[in-house]
C-alpha positions as CSV (number, residue, x, y, z in Angstrom):
1,M,80.8,48.6,41.9
2,G,78.8,46.4,39.5
3,I,79.3,45.2,36.1
4,E,77.4,47.2,33.5
5,E,78.4,45.1,30.3
6,G,80.1,42.0,28.9
7,T,81.4,40.8,25.5
8,V,80.6,37.5,24.3
9,V,83.9,35.7,23.7
10,R,82.8,32.3,22.5
11,W,79.6,30.3,22.1
12,M,80.2,26.6,23.1
13,K,77.0,25.5,21.3
14,A,75.6,26.3,17.8
15,V,71.8,26.8,16.8
16,G,70.2,23.5,16.7
17,D,72.5,21.9,19.4
18,R,71.1,20.0,22.3
19,V,71.8,21.7,25.8
20,E,71.6,20.3,29.2
21,R,70.7,22.3,32.2
22,G,73.9,23.6,33.9
23,E,76.1,22.9,30.9
24,V,78.4,25.8,29.8
25,L,76.6,27.7,26.9
26,L,79.2,30.5,26.5
27,E,81.9,32.6,27.8
28,I,81.7,36.4,28.5
29,E,84.3,38.7,29.1
30,T,83.7,41.7,31.6
31,A,86.0,44.2,33.0
32,K,86.8,42.0,35.7
33,A,86.9,38.5,34.5
34,L,86.0,35.8,32.1
35,Q,82.7,34.2,33.1
36,E,81.0,31.0,32.0
37,V,77.2,31.2,31.4
38,L,75.4,28.1,32.1
39,A,72.1,26.9,30.5
40,P,69.3,27.6,32.7
41,V,67.2,24.8,31.2
42,S,67.6,21.7,29.1
43,G,66.5,21.8,25.4
44,T,67.7,23.0,22.0
45,L,69.5,26.2,21.4
46,A,67.1,27.9,19.1
47,E,68.7,31.3,18.5
48,I,71.8,33.3,19.3
49,L,70.8,36.7,20.2
50,V,74.2,38.3,20.9
51,P,76.9,36.9,18.7
52,E,80.7,36.4,19.5
53,G,82.4,39.7,19.7
54,A,79.3,41.8,20.6
55,T,79.0,43.6,23.8
56,A,75.6,43.7,25.6
57,P,74.4,45.3,28.9
58,V,73.9,43.1,32.0
59,N,70.4,41.3,31.9
60,T,70.3,41.2,28.1
61,S,69.0,37.9,26.7
62,L,71.9,36.2,25.0
63,G,70.1,33.4,23.4
64,A,66.9,31.3,23.1
65,I,66.5,27.6,24.3
66,K,63.5,25.7,23.2
67,T,62.6,23.2,25.7
């Protein structure tokens, strides 16, 4: 049984903030647990594509980091 969607609970960073690879960017709630999403690269959070409270399918881009 896989997870099909998740709800963004909280963004830890705002657009324009510096992020480091491996740093927690946001929390997502699924039917099974609360998950932390880590930054895949270092850079600046350029855009939030899925805001807090919104639900998105698995593999949806949640934000954009400018390297």
